[in-house]
C-alpha positions as CSV (number, residue, x, y, z in Angstrom):
1,M,-109.9,9.0,-52.9
2,K,-106.5,8.5,-51.3
3,T,-105.0,5.1,-51.8
4,H,-102.9,3.5,-49.2
5,A,-99.4,2.0,-49.8
6,P,-99.1,-1.7,-49.0
7,A,-97.7,-2.9,-45.7
8,P,-93.9,-2.5,-45.6
9,T,-93.2,-6.2,-45.8
10,Q,-95.1,-6.4,-49.1
11,L,-93.2,-3.5,-50.7
12,T,-90.3,-4.4,-53.0
13,L,-87.5,-2.2,-54.2
14,Q,-89.1,-2.2,-57.6
15,A,-92.5,-1.1,-56.2
16,L,-90.8,1.7,-54.3
17,R,-89.1,2.9,-57.4
18,C,-92.4,3.0,-59.3
19,L,-94.0,4.9,-56.5
20,I,-91.2,7.4,-56.3
21,Q,-91.0,7.7,-60.1
22,H,-94.6,8.6,-60.4
23,R,-94.3,10.9,-57.4
24,R,-97.3,9.4,-55.6
25,Q,-98.8,12.0,-53.2
26,D,-99.1,9.5,-50.4
27,L,-95.5,8.4,-50.3
28,S,-92.8,10.9,-49.6
29,V,-89.1,10.3,-50.3
30,E,-88.4,10.1,-46.6
31,R,-91.2,7.6,-46.1
32,A,-90.0,5.5,-49.0
33,L,-86.4,5.3,-47.6
34,S,-87.8,4.5,-44.2
35,V,-89.9,1.6,-45.6
36,L,-87.0,0.4,-47.6
37,R,-84.7,0.3,-44.6
38,H,-87.4,-1.6,-42.7
39,V,-87.9,-4.1,-45.5
40,L,-84.2,-4.7,-46.1
41,A,-83.1,-4.6,-42.5
42,K,-82.1,-8.3,-42.5
43,D,-80.7,-8.3,-46.1
44,E,-76.9,-8.1,-46.7
45,G,-77.6,-6.0,-49.8
46,T,-79.2,-3.2,-47.8
47,T,-76.4,-0.7,-48.2
48,V,-76.2,-1.3,-52.0
49,A,-80.0,-1.1,-52.4
50,L,-80.2,2.1,-50.3
51,R,-77.4,3.7,-52.3
52,A,-79.0,2.8,-55.6
53,L,-82.4,4.2,-54.4
54,E,-80.7,7.4,-53.1
55,D,-78.9,7.8,-56.4
56,E,-82.3,7.4,-58.1
57,L,-83.8,10.0,-55.9
58,C,-81.0,12.4,-56.8
59,I,-81.7,11.9,-60.5
60,S,-85.5,12.4,-60.0
61,T,-84.8,15.7,-58.3
62,S,-82.2,16.8,-60.9
63,V,-79.2,16.6,-58.6
64,P,-76.2,15.4,-60.7
65,L,-74.7,12.0,-60.1
66,P,-71.2,11.8,-58.8
67,G,-68.7,11.0,-61.5
68,V,-67.4,12.7,-64.5
69,A,-69.1,15.0,-67.0
70,A,-70.5,13.3,-70.0
71,T,-68.2,15.3,-72.3
72,S,-65.1,13.7,-70.8
73,L,-66.4,10.1,-71.2
74,L,-64.5,7.8,-73.5
75,P,-66.3,6.5,-76.6
76,S,-66.9,2.8,-77.1
77,R,-64.1,0.9,-78.9
78,N,-66.6,-1.9,-79.6
79,P,-69.7,-0.2,-81.0
80,S,-71.1,-3.3,-82.7
81,R,-70.8,-5.6,-79.7
82,G,-70.4,-5.2,-75.9
83,F,-72.8,-2.9,-74.1
84,Y,-73.1,-0.3,-76.9
85,G,-73.9,-2.9,-79.6
86,T,-76.4,-4.8,-77.4
87,V,-78.3,-1.6,-76.5
88,T,-78.3,-0.5,-80.1
89,Q,-79.6,-3.9,-81.3
90,A,-82.4,-3.7,-78.7
91,G,-83.6,-0.5,-80.3
92,M,-82.4,1.9,-77.6
93,D,-80.4,5.0,-77.9
94,A,-76.8,3.9,-77.2
95,R,-75.6,7.5,-77.3
96,L,-77.8,8.1,-74.2
97,A,-77.2,4.7,-72.5
98,W,-73.4,4.8,-72.8
99,P,-72.6,7.8,-70.6
100,M,-75.4,6.9,-68.3
101,A,-74.0,3.4,-67.7
102,I,-70.5,4.8,-67.2
103,R,-71.6,7.3,-64.6
104,H,-73.7,4.8,-62.7
105,L,-70.9,2.1,-62.8
106,M,-68.3,4.6,-61.7
107,A,-70.5,5.9,-58.8
108,A,-71.2,2.4,-57.6
109,T,-67.8,0.8,-58.0
110,G,-65.3,3.7,-57.6
111,E,-63.5,2.4,-60.7
112,R,-61.8,4.7,-63.2
113,V,-63.5,5.6,-66.4
114,Q,-61.0,3.5,-68.5
115,T,-61.8,0.4,-66.4
116,V,-65.5,0.9,-66.8
117,V,-65.2,1.4,-70.6
118,H,-63.1,-1.8,-70.9
119,F,-65.8,-3.6,-69.0
120,L,-68.6,-2.2,-71.1
121,D,-66.8,-3.1,-74.3
122,S,-66.1,-6.7,-73.2
123,P,-68.4,-9.7,-73.4
124,M,-69.3,-9.0,-69.7
125,G,-70.5,-5.6,-70.9
126,R,-72.8,-7.3,-73.3
127,Q,-74.2,-9.4,-70.5
128,F,-74.6,-6.2,-68.4
129,A,-76.5,-4.7,-71.3
130,D,-78.7,-7.7,-71.7
131,S,-79.7,-7.3,-68.0
132,V,-80.4,-3.6,-68.6
133,V,-82.5,-4.3,-71.7
134,D,-84.4,-7.0,-69.8
135,M,-84.9,-4.6,-66.8
136,T,-86.4,-1.9,-69.1
137,A,-89.4,-4.2,-69.6
138,Q,-90.1,-3.8,-65.9
139,C,-89.1,-0.1,-65.4
140,A,-90.3,3.1,-67.0
141,S,-86.9,4.3,-68.0
142,L,-83.4,3.3,-69.1
143,E,-82.0,5.4,-66.2
144,I,-83.9,3.4,-63.6
145,A,-83.2,0.1,-65.4
146,T,-79.4,0.8,-65.4
147,Q,-79.5,1.7,-61.7
148,C,-81.4,-1.5,-60.8
149,V,-78.9,-3.7,-62.7
150,V,-75.9,-1.9,-61.1
151,A,-77.4,-2.5,-57.7
152,Q,-78.2,-6.1,-58.5
153,W,-74.7,-6.9,-59.8
154,M,-73.2,-5.1,-56.8
155,G,-75.3,-7.4,-54.5
156,W,-74.0,-10.6,-56.1
157,R,-70.7,-12.3,-55.3
158,V,-68.2,-13.9,-57.6
159,D,-68.3,-17.7,-57.5
160,P,-65.4,-19.6,-55.8
161,L,-63.9,-21.0,-59.0
162,T,-63.8,-17.6,-60.7
163,R,-62.2,-16.1,-57.5
164,R,-59.5,-18.8,-57.5
165,V,-58.7,-18.5,-61.2
166,H,-58.6,-14.7,-61.2
167,H,-57.2,-14.2,-57.7
168,L,-60.1,-12.1,-56.4
169,P,-60.9,-11.5,-52.8
170,A,-63.8,-13.6,-51.3
171,E,-66.2,-10.8,-50.7
172,V,-65.7,-8.8,-53.9
173,P,-69.0,-7.8,-55.5
174,Y,-69.7,-9.5,-58.8
175,L,-69.6,-6.3,-60.8
176,I,-66.3,-5.1,-59.3
177,G,-64.8,-8.6,-59.7
178,W,-65.6,-8.8,-63.4
179,M,-64.4,-5.2,-64.0
180,R,-61.0,-6.2,-62.5
181,V,-60.9,-9.4,-64.6
182,V,-61.6,-7.5,-67.8
183,E,-59.1,-4.8,-66.9
184,K,-56.4,-7.3,-66.3
185,K,-57.1,-8.9,-69.7
186,S,-57.0,-5.6,-71.4
187,R,-53.5,-4.9,-70.0
188,S,-52.1,-8.2,-71.3
């Protein structure tokens, strides 16, 4: 018996991800993107959400992500703390999570690998890892959890006080803003 997908207004990004991940017969990739565009039509984060979903679809069909090869990624300089330490403490394979996070962050932000590594090794990298670890409870894989958190952080904005203190533009996404703050601190 064929099951029907819920009405578009009831679908969430997470539900679409689950449907796509499990390759439901009744929801093609094109239909999922169409539904997502409809649901998010009035949302400011539509572009970010669509990009994250499209990246996810590339992964599920074995098309490589934009970015650098895993062999050219920089190692963590803070393996007991930051992103690497947090993921390890959560019982996940940091050797897998580290290059995955770097690739997704570079693809979403356009930042250099050094900037992304500084961010991941910082206290903000630890917070990013906490979000990824929390998201893995809702997703089937670390890959999807990482993509969801990147999309979520790209959809947020830096608060006015942080913008003033660190001289950030008004519309800078939260993720890019904090990467820039961490990069400035690493240079001083």
